[in-house]
N, CA, C and O of each residue as an XYZ file, in Angstrom:
880
protein
N     239.113    189.733    160.304
C     237.605    188.792    159.449
C     236.704    189.530    160.335
O     235.542    189.192    160.111
N     236.803    190.407    161.254
C     235.661    191.107    161.582
C     235.327    192.465    161.060
O     234.174    192.838    160.848
N     236.240    193.079    160.893
C     236.640    193.978    159.701
C     236.632    194.115    158.615
O     236.829    195.203    158.074
N     236.302    192.582    157.756
C     235.969    192.196    156.533
C     234.309    193.133    156.200
O     233.764    194.024    155.549
N     234.154    192.163    157.151
C     232.403    191.841    157.485
C     231.781    193.207    157.630
O     230.651    193.495    157.234
N     232.684    194.083    158.280
C     232.162    195.563    158.574
C     232.532    196.170    157.542
O     231.785    197.148    157.519
N     233.185    196.229    156.689
C     233.376    196.784    154.991
C     231.498    196.416    154.659
O     230.456    197.058    154.789
N     232.036    194.401    153.965
C     231.543    194.619    153.678
C     229.589    195.123    153.806
O     228.931    195.235    152.772
N     228.902    195.379    155.319
C     228.325    195.302    155.528
C     227.860    196.786    155.093
O     226.707    197.030    154.736
N     229.084    197.931    155.179
C     228.804    199.270    154.728
C     229.166    199.424    153.271
O     229.280    200.579    152.862
N     229.336    198.562    152.541
C     229.811    198.360    150.943
C     228.534    198.794    150.333
O     228.373    199.717    149.534
N     227.168    197.550    151.101
C     225.980    197.205    150.649
C     225.102    197.891    150.542
O     224.244    198.055    149.675
N     225.498    198.683    152.245
C     224.304    200.004    152.187
C     224.504    200.603    151.673
O     223.651    201.219    151.032
N     226.315    200.937    151.566
C     225.443    202.206    150.400
C     225.754    201.740    148.397
O     225.996    202.371    147.368
N     225.583    200.536    148.727
C     225.090    200.682    146.888
C     223.927    200.410    147.466
O     223.288    200.087    146.465
N     223.216    200.311    148.319
C     221.369    200.143    148.078
C     221.208    201.902    147.888
O     220.715    202.663    147.055
N     221.874    202.008    149.077
C     221.054    203.664    148.754
C     221.163    204.608    147.500
O     220.251    205.316    147.074
N     222.859    204.462    146.807
C     222.761    204.538    145.612
C     221.993    204.750    144.217
O     221.983    205.524    143.261
N     221.199    203.305    144.799
C     220.233    202.397    144.061
C     219.298    202.931    143.653
O     218.831    203.136    142.533
N     218.739    203.402    145.714
C     217.443    203.917    146.099
C     217.653    205.689    144.836
O     216.829    206.185    144.068
N     218.707    206.011    145.084
C     218.754    207.387    144.132
C     218.565    207.627    142.519
O     217.974    208.330    141.700
N     219.985    205.954    142.719
C     219.449    206.508    141.111
C     217.815    206.025    140.269
O     217.471    206.128    139.092
N     217.204    205.569    141.301
C     215.722    205.016    140.894
C     214.971    206.275    140.891
O     214.228    206.602    139.965
N     215.243    207.193    142.274
C     214.606    208.696    142.472
C     214.622    208.609    141.635
O     213.603    208.050    141.230
N     215.976    209.122    140.143
C     215.547    210.012    139.510
C     215.367    209.545    137.974
O     215.179    210.242    136.977
N     215.487    208.122    138.103
C     214.803    207.896    136.808
C     213.472    208.373    136.836
O     212.962    208.986    135.898
N     212.755    208.030    138.174
C     211.370    207.896    138.138
C     210.634    209.288    137.688
O     209.665    209.556    136.978
N     211.846    210.248    138.670
C     211.395    211.698    138.295
C     212.038    211.991    136.895
O     212.143    213.217    136.878
N     212.489    211.529    135.792
C     212.652    211.969    134.847
C     211.505    211.713    133.877
O     211.077    212.480    133.014
N     211.109    210.537    134.174
C     210.294    209.837    133.029
C     209.067    210.304    134.006
O     208.074    209.920    133.388
N     208.585    210.977    135.293
C     207.532    211.417    135.637
C     207.994    212.750    134.489
O     207.361    212.270    133.549
N     208.417    213.627    134.077
C     209.355    215.053    133.781
C     208.409    215.204    132.140
O     207.785    216.167    131.695
N     208.692    213.526    131.428
C     208.326    213.803    130.500
C     206.870    213.109    130.025
O     206.442    213.135    128.871
N     206.447    212.709    130.760
C     204.978    212.227    131.246
C     204.062    213.702    130.969
O     203.203    213.957    130.125
N     204.492    214.294    131.762
C     204.137    215.204    131.901
C     204.136    215.988    130.976
O     203.096    216.420    130.479
N     205.502    216.355    130.526
C     206.028    217.411    128.885
C     204.321    216.684    128.430
O     203.249    217.221    128.709
N     204.505    215.311    127.654
C     203.844    214.447    126.615
C     202.630    214.670    126.551
O     201.988    214.551    125.507
N     201.894    215.205    128.220
C     200.615    215.366    127.720
C     200.412    217.048    127.834
O     199.376    217.584    127.439
N     201.487    217.773    128.399
C     200.715    219.538    128.389
C     201.061    219.181    126.791
O     199.991    218.792    126.320
N     202.083    219.143    125.758
C     202.360    218.992    124.257
C     200.970    218.240    123.712
O     201.052    218.139    122.488
N     199.621    217.634    124.260
C     198.959    216.732    123.384
C     197.587    217.134    123.939
O     196.450    216.686    123.790
N     198.282    218.455    124.845
C     196.648    218.166    125.683
C     195.451    218.254    126.641
O     194.510    218.896    127.105
N     196.657    216.412    126.560
C     196.152    215.665    127.676
C     195.928    215.903    129.425
O     197.136    215.910    129.662
N     195.443    216.054    130.485
C     196.283    215.862    131.725
C     195.490    214.557    132.904
O     194.936    213.472    132.731
N     195.771    215.261    133.887
C     196.424    213.977    134.883
C     194.873    214.081    135.380
O     194.238    215.024    134.909
N     194.141    213.131    136.364
C     193.060    213.265    137.541
C     192.929    211.776    138.507
O     193.213    210.592    138.324
N     192.623    212.191    139.074
C     192.504    211.036    140.283
C     191.500    209.724    139.542
O     190.629    209.818    138.678
N     192.083    208.387    140.348
C     191.975    207.626    139.223
C     190.369    206.492    140.133
O     189.733    205.560    139.640
N     190.248    207.085    141.405
C     189.494    206.406    141.947
C     187.758    206.478    141.177
O     186.731    206.019    141.675
N     187.834    206.859    140.479
C     186.612    206.848    139.668
C     186.464    206.064    138.140
O     185.523    206.120    137.349
N     187.595    205.409    138.050
C     187.428    205.121    136.625
C     186.830    203.697    136.187
O     187.477    202.651    136.255
N     185.438    203.802    135.704
C     184.246    203.295    134.886
C     184.480    202.146    134.133
O     183.590    201.615    133.470
N     186.199    201.521    134.224
C     186.238    200.352    134.100
C     186.663    199.275    134.796
O     186.991    198.110    134.572
N     186.535    200.175    135.902
C     187.722    199.310    137.360
C     186.992    197.518    137.616
O     187.540    196.486    138.004
N     185.886    197.740    137.287
C     185.408    196.212    137.631
C     185.717    195.006    136.433
O     185.748    193.775    136.447
N     185.926    196.069    135.398
C     186.518    195.111    134.284
C     187.892    194.459    134.190
O     188.019    193.449    133.497
N     188.639    194.832    134.664
C     190.001    194.608    135.005
C     190.030    194.015    136.657
O     190.037    194.599    137.740
N     190.044    192.394    136.218
C     190.117    191.116    138.130
C     191.621    191.045    138.020
O     192.343    190.354    137.302
N     191.906    192.024    139.006
C     193.246    191.210    139.212
C     193.690    191.831    141.051
O     192.885    192.578    141.605
N     194.556    191.550    141.541
C     194.892    191.192    143.008
C     195.182    192.537    143.330
O     196.032    193.175    142.709
N     194.612    192.940    144.138
C     195.408    194.493    144.682
C     195.505    195.044    143.386
O     196.653    195.290    143.016
N     194.516    195.319    142.546
C     194.790    196.426    141.384
C     195.077    197.502    141.573
O     194.738    197.663    142.745
N     195.754    198.999    141.005
C     195.686    199.821    141.654
C     196.092    201.345    140.407
O     196.954    200.940    139.626
N     195.911    202.043    140.257
C     195.885    203.204    139.388
C     196.563    204.081    140.045
O     196.083    204.823    140.901
N     198.575    204.035    139.430
C     199.098    204.927    140.082
C     198.907    206.009    139.174
O     198.739    206.952    139.948
N     198.827    206.468    138.009
C     198.426    207.374    137.078
C     197.368    207.469    136.179
O     197.012    206.335    135.861
N     196.624    208.456    135.557
C     195.622    208.597    134.710
C     195.148    209.667    133.982
O     194.377    210.482    134.488
N     195.672    209.771    132.434
C     195.705    210.807    131.676
C     194.337    210.699    131.193
O     193.679    209.661    131.258
N     193.944    211.759    130.725
C     192.244    212.030    129.946
C     192.992    212.933    129.324
O     193.925    213.670    129.644
N     191.972    212.567    127.731
C     192.945    213.856    126.695
C     191.083    212.651    125.746
O     190.508    211.622    126.102
N     190.877    213.651    124.519
C     190.817    213.806    122.948
C     190.994    212.833    122.487
O     191.416    212.092    123.375
N     190.877    211.882    120.783
C     190.979    210.723    120.040
C     190.415    211.583    119.143
O     189.304    211.058    119.222
N     190.246    212.472    118.347
C     189.651    213.120    117.014
C     187.673    212.758    117.583
O     186.715    212.145    117.113
N     187.905    213.400    118.541
C     186.366    213.514    119.355
C     185.387    212.482    120.270
O     184.213    212.429    120.636
N     186.921    211.516    120.435
C     186.755    210.223    121.203
C     187.112    210.996    123.146
O     188.067    211.758    123.299
N     186.623    210.793    123.793
C     186.688    210.619    124.808
C     187.712    209.582    125.245
O     187.569    208.368    125.100
N     188.724    210.166    125.775
C     190.350    209.122    125.955
C     190.749    208.713    127.564
O     190.301    209.442    128.449
N     191.470    207.717    127.879
C     192.157    207.899    128.689
C     193.505    206.980    128.811
O     193.288    205.796    128.553
N     194.883    207.306    129.162
C     196.309    205.642    129.097
C     195.763    206.194    130.987
O     195.256    207.144    131.583
N     196.442    204.512    131.286
C     196.276    204.888    133.110
C     197.625    203.912    132.688
O     197.904    203.168    131.747
N     198.350    204.402    134.060
C     199.335    203.318    134.507
C     198.550    202.350    135.736
O     197.528    202.673    136.342
N     199.355    201.062    135.909
C     198.467    200.262    136.806
C     199.356    199.178    137.472
O     200.205    198.731    136.702
N     199.361    198.713    138.569
C     199.672    197.848    138.874
C     198.503    196.578    139.597
O     197.286    196.587    139.786
N     199.493    195.657    139.828
C     198.956    194.559    140.792
C     199.796    193.551    141.155
O     201.006    193.675    141.343
N     198.863    192.098    141.298
C     200.581    191.926    142.107
C     199.861    190.539    142.430
O     198.673    190.216    142.449
N     201.207    189.750    142.712
C     200.573    187.824    142.619
C     201.589    187.050    143.662
O     202.629    187.275    144.280
N     201.047    186.454    143.551
C     201.455    186.121    145.396
C     201.951    184.495    144.530
O     201.396    184.050    143.526
N     203.592    183.599    145.570
C     203.805    182.633    145.058
C     204.129    182.373    146.832
O     204.599    183.174    147.640
N     203.485    180.339    147.131
C     203.566    180.283    148.372
C     204.988    179.079    148.146
O     205.353    178.648    147.053
N     205.468    178.806    149.198
C     206.630    177.665    148.254
C     207.066    176.934    150.036
O     206.978    177.616    151.057
N     207.373    175.930    150.025
C     207.619    175.166    151.888
C     209.616    174.545    150.914
O     210.055    174.077    149.864
N     210.206    175.184    152.710
C     211.689    174.383    152.304
C     211.394    173.270    152.259
O     210.355    172.661    152.007
N     213.203    172.794    152.742
C     213.212    171.288    153.276
C     212.786    171.059    155.083
O     212.480    170.052    155.720
N     212.900    172.089    155.360
C     212.248    171.882    157.432
C     211.218    172.312    156.888
O     210.470    171.815    157.729
N     210.395    172.909    156.066
C     208.961    172.865    156.781
C     208.651    174.201    156.470
O     207.754    174.149    155.628
N     208.906    175.263    156.696
C     208.893    176.221    156.892
C     207.762    176.901    155.368
O     207.928    176.346    154.282
N     206.818    177.945    155.461
C     206.315    178.578    154.801
C     206.775    180.273    154.074
O     206.718    181.380    154.609
N     207.270    179.833    152.524
C     207.303    181.597    152.561
C     206.047    181.979    151.430
O     205.406    181.126    150.815
N     205.893    183.194    151.333
C     205.489    183.513    150.688
C     206.004    184.900    149.716
O     206.639    185.837    150.200
N     205.637    184.824    148.430
C     206.565    186.074    147.748
C     205.391    186.270    146.708
O     204.773    185.504    145.969
N     205.348    187.701    146.982
C     204.631    188.517    146.186
C     205.160    189.750    145.576
O     205.682    190.715    146.134
N     204.881    189.493    144.059
C     205.766    190.535    142.604
C     204.927    191.365    142.074
O     203.948    190.869    141.516
N     205.036    192.475    142.091
C     204.379    193.662    141.334
C     204.406    193.162    139.929
O     205.440    192.635    139.518
N     202.788    193.345    138.728
C     203.383    193.322    138.378
C     202.344    195.247    137.309
O     201.294    195.697    137.769
N     202.926    195.784    136.246
C     202.718    197.175    135.401
C     201.899    196.064    134.159
O     202.003    194.979    133.587
N     200.722    197.774    134.339
C     199.867    196.635    132.965
C     199.235    198.391    132.954
O     198.816    199.012    133.930
N     199.334    198.826    131.672
C     198.848    200.145    130.606
C     197.537    199.817    130.123
O     197.210    198.835    129.457
N     196.769    200.843    130.579
C     195.191    200.493    130.565
C     194.965    201.926    129.936
O     195.155    203.052    130.395
N     194.247    201.241    128.091
C     193.981    202.892    127.505
C     191.961    202.512    127.036
O     191.467    201.389    127.135
N     191.433    203.367    126.716
C     190.274    203.811    126.624
C     189.740    204.291    125.644
O     190.482    205.146    125.161
N     188.356    204.120    124.817
C     188.163    205.467    123.315
C     187.043    205.300    124.438
O     186.997    204.328    125.192
N     186.342    206.131    124.454
C     184.104    206.257    124.372
C     183.801    206.125    122.891
O     184.298    207.092    122.313
N     183.132    205.243    121.982
C     182.987    205.734    120.668
C     181.736    205.551    120.727
O     181.070    204.680    121.289
N     181.489    206.331    120.179
C     179.764    207.300    120.250
C     178.822    206.226    119.584
O     179.328    205.228    119.071
N     177.270    206.445    119.588
C     176.416    205.381    118.492
C     176.647    204.165    120.047
O     177.342    204.010    121.051
N     175.190    203.402    119.087
C     175.350    201.526    119.541
C     176.019    200.584    119.638
O     175.782    199.767    118.748
N     177.114    200.164    120.630
C     178.380    198.697    119.888
C     177.758    197.781    120.861
O     177.373    198.022    122.006
N     177.735    196.749    120.224
C     177.098    195.323    121.165
C     178.567    194.985    122.408
O     179.719    194.821    122.007
N     178.399    194.968    123.035
C     179.101    194.458    124.704
C     179.573    192.999    124.272
O     179.002    191.932    124.498
N     180.732    193.227    123.611
C     182.142    191.759    123.125
C     183.130    191.848    123.743
O     183.522    192.983    124.013
N     183.959    190.591    124.233
C     185.303    190.729    124.498
C     186.044    189.923    123.652
O     185.548    188.924    123.131
N     187.097    190.242    123.485
C     187.946    189.535    122.642
C     189.760    189.134    123.477
O     190.690    189.855    123.835
N     189.552    187.829    123.483
C     190.633    187.358    124.624
C     191.799    186.453    123.499
O     191.289    185.961    122.492
N     192.487    186.369    123.597
C     193.463    185.326    123.174
C     193.430    184.177    124.119
O     193.850    184.036    125.268
N     192.463    182.979    122.840
C     192.662    181.991    123.883
C     193.990    180.325    124.389
O     194.677    179.502    123.785
N     193.732    180.594    125.456
C     194.134    179.457    126.138
C     194.049    178.669    125.456
O     193.357    178.572    124.443
N     195.313    177.432    126.294
C     195.644    175.524    126.343
C     194.290    174.930    125.845
O     193.914    174.151    124.969
N     193.502    176.032    127.290
C     191.864    174.674    128.192
C     191.274    175.137    126.742
O     191.511    174.461    125.740
N     190.820    175.831    126.711
C     190.259    177.254    124.841
C     190.211    176.627    123.154
O     189.472    176.665    122.171
N     191.694    175.975    123.641
C     191.995    175.477    121.931
C     191.695    174.196    122.089
O     191.105    173.646    121.160
N     192.087    173.283    123.509
C     191.593    171.913    123.409
C     190.186    171.252    123.423
O     189.739    170.130    123.187
N     189.679    172.487    123.819
C     187.685    171.410    123.652
C     187.565    173.177    121.913
O     186.470    173.716    121.750
N     188.298    173.449    121.384
C     187.626    173.878    120.299
C     188.061    172.600    119.443
O     187.385    171.736    118.884
N     189.705    172.841    119.567
C     189.812    170.658    119.007
C     188.753    169.718    118.669
O     188.467    168.986    117.722
N     188.295    170.016    119.781
C     187.454    168.685    120.389
C     186.006    169.480    119.812
O     185.099    169.363    120.636
N     185.646    170.188    118.686
C     184.454    170.757    118.887
C     184.142    171.025    119.422
O     183.051    170.551    119.102
N     183.819    171.802    120.750
C     183.834    172.661    120.865
C     183.081    174.112    120.750
O     182.684    174.556    121.827
N     182.905    174.678    119.923
C     183.446    176.588    118.956
C     182.742    177.427    120.278
O     182.062    177.078    121.243
N     183.247    178.628    119.813
C     182.690    180.136    119.946
C     181.886    179.611    119.541
O     181.940    178.636    118.791
N     180.086    180.659    120.345
C     179.054    181.226    119.100
C     179.423    182.510    118.228
O     178.782    182.934    117.267
N     180.603    183.041    118.774
C     180.477    183.887    117.595
C     182.211    183.773    117.057
O     183.125    184.025    117.842
N     182.451    183.365    115.639
C     183.480    183.121    115.460
C     183.276    183.810    113.818
O     182.237    184.138    113.246
N     184.339    183.855    113.471
C     184.706    184.875    112.243
C     184.505    184.033    110.699
O     183.964    184.524    109.708
N     185.001    182.861    110.784
C     185.359    182.237    109.140
C     186.708    181.643    109.350
O     186.964    180.444    109.242
N     187.504    182.536    109.644
C     188.642    182.597    109.494
C     189.493    181.751    109.890
O     189.351    182.071    111.070
N     190.345    180.855    109.942
C     191.107    179.576    110.669
C     191.750    179.880    111.315
O     191.610    179.396    112.438
N     192.676    180.678    111.154
C     193.930    180.693    112.702
C     193.348    182.322    113.691
O     194.114    182.863    114.487
N     191.843    182.890    113.403
C     191.839    182.881    114.232
C     191.182    183.166    114.942
O     191.185    184.009    115.839
N     190.248    182.157    114.444
C     189.009    181.579    115.249
C     189.646    180.834    116.036
O     189.023    180.654    117.083
N     191.051    180.096    115.963
C     192.017    178.909    116.118
C     192.705    179.898    117.700
O     193.229    179.475    118.731
N     192.512    180.748    117.421
C     194.116    181.748    117.928
C     192.851    182.598    119.383
O     192.756    182.237    120.556
N     192.112    183.705    118.700
C     190.644    184.125    119.034
C     189.770    183.319    119.802
O     189.362    182.167    119.659
N     189.532    184.429    120.871
C     187.781    183.570    120.859
C     186.979    185.358    121.476
O     187.366    186.152    122.333
N     185.436    185.375    120.278
C     184.609    186.358    121.211
C     183.348    186.114    122.055
O     182.393    185.365    121.851
N     183.754    187.379    123.563
C     182.144    186.422    124.343
C     181.411    187.720    123.965
O     181.942    188.827    123.886
N     180.061    187.419    123.734
C     179.553    188.221    123.949
C     178.205    188.434    124.209
O     177.787    187.652    123.355
N     176.924    189.001    124.859
C     175.600    189.195    124.673
C     174.751    188.466    124.143
O     173.826    187.726    124.478
N     175.473    188.983    122.846
C     174.099    189.154    121.354
C     175.795    188.720    120.508
O     176.795    189.428    120.395
N     175.538    187.258    120.023
C     176.571    186.934    118.944
C     175.973    187.302    118.095
O     176.924    187.270    117.315
N     175.261    187.617    117.558
C     175.102    187.932    116.393
C     175.477    189.338    115.809
O     176.304    189.751    114.996
N     174.481    189.894    116.603
C     175.321    191.882    116.657
C     176.878    191.920    117.147
O     177.707    192.827    117.072
N     176.970    190.566    117.688
C     179.527    191.441    117.970
C     179.505    190.596    116.236
O     179.755    191.361    115.305
N     179.295    189.497    115.965
C     179.923    188.671    114.578
C     179.725    190.101    113.378
O     180.621    189.978    112.543
N     179.014    191.128    113.123
C     179.084    191.604    112.243
C     180.180    192.968    112.431
O     180.441    193.886    111.653
N     180.573    192.724    113.519
C     182.495    193.903    113.844
C     183.246    193.010    112.699
O     183.634    193.499    111.638
N     183.384    191.763    113.021
C     184.616    191.388    113.141
C     184.440    190.790    111.303
O     184.091    189.707    110.834
N     184.991    192.452    110.489
C     185.681    192.546    109.131
C     186.440    191.210    108.346
O     186.466    189.993    108.532
N     186.898    191.947    107.589
C     188.385    190.617    107.476
C     189.789    191.733    107.812
O     190.964    191.395    107.953
N     189.051    193.504    107.895
C     190.533    194.201    107.931
C     190.769    193.614    109.545
O     191.794    193.143    110.038
N     189.289    193.850    110.221
C     190.052    194.031    111.921
C     191.184    192.227    112.419
O     192.179    191.964    113.094
N     189.830    191.206    111.252
C     190.384    190.199    111.543
C     191.955    189.945    110.914
O     192.767    189.101    111.293
N     192.056    190.600    110.210
C     193.731    190.369    109.402
C     194.640    191.253    110.527
O     195.416    190.473    111.080
N     194.739    192.169    110.867
C     195.017    193.081    111.734
C     195.522    192.255    112.590
O     196.697    191.928    112.760
N     193.894    191.703    113.505
C     194.395    191.267    114.682
C     195.555    189.434    115.180
O     196.180    189.048    116.167
N     195.219    188.843    113.692
C     195.807    188.105    113.107
C     197.521    188.784    112.706
O     197.286    188.637    111.507
N     198.331    189.113    112.707
C     199.321    189.796    112.549
C     199.726    190.986    112.920
O     200.343    191.809    112.244
N     199.209    191.097    114.493
C     199.703    191.649    115.602
C     199.935    193.350    115.235
O     200.849    193.991    115.755
N     198.931    193.966    114.234
C     198.983    195.147    114.257
C     198.161    195.631    115.353
O     198.544    196.698    115.833
N     196.960    195.023    115.944
C     196.784    195.942    117.700
C     196.803    194.921    117.797
O     197.105    194.037    116.996
N     196.276    194.884    119.443
C     195.876    193.896    120.660
C     193.989    193.412    121.221
O     192.977    194.029    121.554
N     194.320    192.268    121.076
C     193.144    192.356    122.226
C     192.591    193.714    122.444
O     193.207    194.779    122.406
N     191.191    193.488    122.705
C     190.131    194.005    123.952
C     188.997    194.026    123.887
O     188.191    193.162    123.541
N     188.891    194.936    124.191
C     186.854    194.721    124.703
C     185.810    195.751    124.580
O     186.186    196.832    125.032
N     184.832    195.748    124.194
C     184.014    196.664    124.386
C     183.176    196.491    125.023
O     182.689    195.390    124.769
N     182.159    197.513    126.564
C     181.065    197.301    127.368
C     180.602    199.222    127.588
O     181.252    200.183    128.001
N     179.436    199.094    127.161
C     178.451    200.564    126.321
C     179.050    201.884    126.237
O     178.990    202.890    126.943
N     179.890    201.450    124.718
C     180.407    201.642    123.864
C     182.205    202.701    124.333
O     182.755    203.786    124.145
N     182.402    201.328    125.031
C     183.980    202.122    125.598
C     184.609    200.729    124.876
O     184.041    199.644    124.752
N     186.292    201.206    124.337
C     186.933    200.508    123.375
C     187.809    200.583    124.466
O     188.487    201.577    124.725
N     187.794    198.928    125.482
C     189.590    198.637    126.517
C     190.618    198.225    125.751
O     190.193    197.609    124.773
N     191.810    198.307    125.784
C     192.842    197.923    125.883
C     193.862    197.875    126.680
O     194.567    198.843    126.968
N     194.065    196.192    127.279
C     195.442    196.133    128.113
C     196.024    195.640    127.665
O     195.825    194.616    127.012
N     197.675    196.627    128.005
C     199.252    196.411    127.228
C     200.283    195.919    129.141
O     200.243    196.387    130.279
N     200.778    195.179    128.696
C     200.950    193.797    130.423
C     203.078    194.989    129.927
O     203.944    195.018    129.053
N     202.785    195.553    131.069
C     204.198    196.092    130.992
C     203.816    198.205    131.762
O     202.759    198.762    132.059
N     205.050    198.618    131.784
C     204.163    200.122    133.156
C     204.470    201.133    132.145
O     205.431    201.004    131.386
N     203.777    202.013    132.119
C     204.089    203.506    131.302
C     205.291    203.665    131.211
O     206.166    203.478    132.057
N     205.377    204.115    129.887
C     206.559    204.841    129.023
C     205.831    205.316    128.286
O     204.768    205.022    127.738
N     207.368    207.109    128.345
C     206.899    208.253    128.143
C     206.543    208.099    126.447
O     205.578    208.446    125.766
N     207.936    207.343    126.119
C     207.893    207.114    124.447
C     206.992    206.089    123.662
O     206.873    206.175    122.440
N     206.424    205.210    124.331
C     205.008    204.568    124.352
C     203.529    204.944    124.417
O     202.517    204.259    124.277
N     203.729    206.363    124.697
C     202.037    207.052    124.681
C     201.606    207.670    123.372
O     200.803    206.943    122.786
N     201.810    208.459    122.922
C     201.624    207.698    120.881
C     201.461    206.650    120.628
O     200.539    206.406    119.849
N     202.380    205.390    121.231
C     201.483    204.270    120.222
C     200.347    203.726    120.611
O     199.711    202.939    119.910
N     200.077    204.027    121.520
C     198.926    204.127    122.829
C     197.117    204.679    122.096
O     196.126    204.027    121.767
N     197.493    206.393    122.108
C     196.975    206.731    121.067
C     196.297    206.031    119.818
O     195.167    205.700    119.458
N     197.841    205.978    119.267
C     197.128    205.557    117.798
C     196.099    204.202    117.857
O     194.948    204.062    117.445
N     197.215    203.074    118.695
C     195.767    201.638    118.975
C     194.995    202.339    119.251
O     195.172    203.269    118.464
N     194.188    202.581    119.864
C     193.228    202.584    120.100
C     192.281    203.611    119.476
O     191.089    203.657    119.782
N     192.998    204.638    118.367
C     192.430    205.230    116.685
C     192.421    203.843    116.101
O     191.236    203.531    115.989
N     192.940    203.186    115.815
C     193.336    202.433    115.313
C     192.454    200.929    115.070
O     191.859    200.370    114.149
N     192.614    200.807    115.764
C     191.404    199.359    116.603
C     189.764    200.292    116.182
O     189.016    199.998    115.250
N     189.544    201.541    117.278
C     187.997    202.168    116.468
C     187.892    202.002    114.898
O     186.923    201.515    114.317
N     188.858    202.408    114.401
C     188.795    201.985    113.416
C     188.046    201.078    112.282
O     187.115    201.280    111.502
N     189.094    199.745    112.636
C     188.914    198.464    112.306
C     187.195    198.012    113.002
O     186.837    196.891    112.642
N     186.668    198.404    113.477
C     185.590    197.987    114.300
C     185.036    198.832    113.280
O     184.403    198.128    112.493
N     185.003    200.303    112.894
C     183.448    200.855    112.073
C     183.880    202.244    112.589
O     184.104    203.145    111.780
N     183.972    202.388    113.590
C     183.861    203.552    113.790
C     183.897    205.104    112.736
O     184.746    205.888    113.161
N     183.530    205.353    112.138
C     184.222    206.833    111.447
C     184.429    208.369    111.907
O     183.726    209.199    112.482
N     186.156    208.334    111.204
C     187.268    209.592    112.461
C     186.372    210.381    111.378
O     186.385    211.611    111.345
């Protein structure tokens, strides 16, 4: 019996080591692919300490792991690989408390639009927001498109100025899932995607910034 326990322990250690080696190799290949994409598209890596949009992302223990900078048709742009944490506490039958920490991944992409743009943020409505709207408490910024106004909320310091940017093409693109929710501050367009950065998705992140800027009325 003792020998079996020893064998199982050794086997468990071997499996952990093998999994670690394979994970390290996958991460190395991923880094190489991201570096290759950056070189091919003339983007570059930079330190994450000075990201201007940091206060627009409110997550626990938020970190920028990679930051890519480049140009999209004259717009200064970035795509960053980020993480944040959530914690869940529970109590078992013996009264012992345990806290589990989970690390989540985000990709945050930005593009600096030239000219004047109103500060505004477009988000998907949660259950509470939907209920309040159903009870008659409407947002100051609505497009007049029933499905869009039911699913999305627009917050802006100047509702009248923000409303001008909700073109039929932009409303349709959002309701059909062509582009995701976004926010604008001081002309900086910001898009948040949930999930880890993948080399094969980088072109899509660039396209999303370009397409959203077009729909907002930015002339490329």
